[in-house]
C-alpha positions, 0 to 999 in steps of 0.5 A: 480377390484371392482364391481363398477369398473366392472359396469363402464367397462360394461357400457363403453364397452357394446355397442362396443362389441355388435356391433362387435359381431353383425357384426360377428354373424348377429343375435341380440340374439346371439350377446347379448349372446356373450357379456354376456358370455365375461363379465362373463369371464371378471368378473371371471378373477377378479384381473387378469384384472389388468395385462392387459394394455387395458381391452377393447382390451382384451374384443374385442379379447375375443368377436371375438374369442367367435363369431368365436367359435359360428360360427364353432359350428354352421357350424359343426351342419349344416354339421352333419345335412346335412350329415344326410339329405344326408344319407336320400337322398341317396335313391334318388341318382342314383347308378352312382352318389353314385359310383362317390362320393365314388370314389372321396372320395377314391381319396381324401383319397389317395391324402392325404395319399401321402402328406408329413407328415407335410401337411398330419397331418395338413389336418387331424387335421383341415379338418377331426377332425375339430380342430381350428387353435389354437388347432392344433398349440398347438398340433403340437407346430407350430406357427399359421401363419406357420400352416396357410401357411402349410394348404394353401399349403396342400390344393393347393397340394390336389386341383391340384392332385384331378384336375388331377384325374378329368381330367383323369376321364373325358378323358381330357388331361391337356395342359401345356401352357407356356407364352413367 
C-alpha cells in the first residue's frame, strides 16, 4: 500500500473509527488516541493489509479491541487505587467489619478450591490474574465462546455456594419452593 493509498484510507475511515471509539470510551482525547494507535498499527502492517478483504472491517475490529483494552487497563488502575484507599481506610473500619471481610474472602477461596478444575482454572485466570478472554483461550487452548460459558457457569456455582454461606451466617434457612 502506497502512502497516498494509506492517506485515502485514513480520510475514509477516520470519522467512523473516531465515532466508534468515542461511543466505547466516552472521552474525546482517548478516542482520538485510539484512532491514532490503530492507524499506526495499520501502517506498520504494510503489505499485509492487501491480504484483507475489508480493511475497514479490520480497522473497526482493531479499534474495538484497543478500546476494550484501554477500559480494562483503567479498570485495573482503579481497582489498584481502590485497594490502596481501602487499605488506608481500614483504620476507620470496625474490627467486626474486618472480620466479616476476611471471612467472606476465606469462604470465596474455599468455594473456588472446591470447583472442578476446568472452572477453578478459568476463574483464577480471569478474576484473580486478570487475563483477557483471548489470553485465557490461548493459554487453555479453548474456544473463546466455550470459555465464556465455562466462566459463566463457574460464577453461578460460586454465587450459589456463597449465598448458602451467607444464609447460614445470618441464620436464615433456605427454603426450596416448588412451583406446581
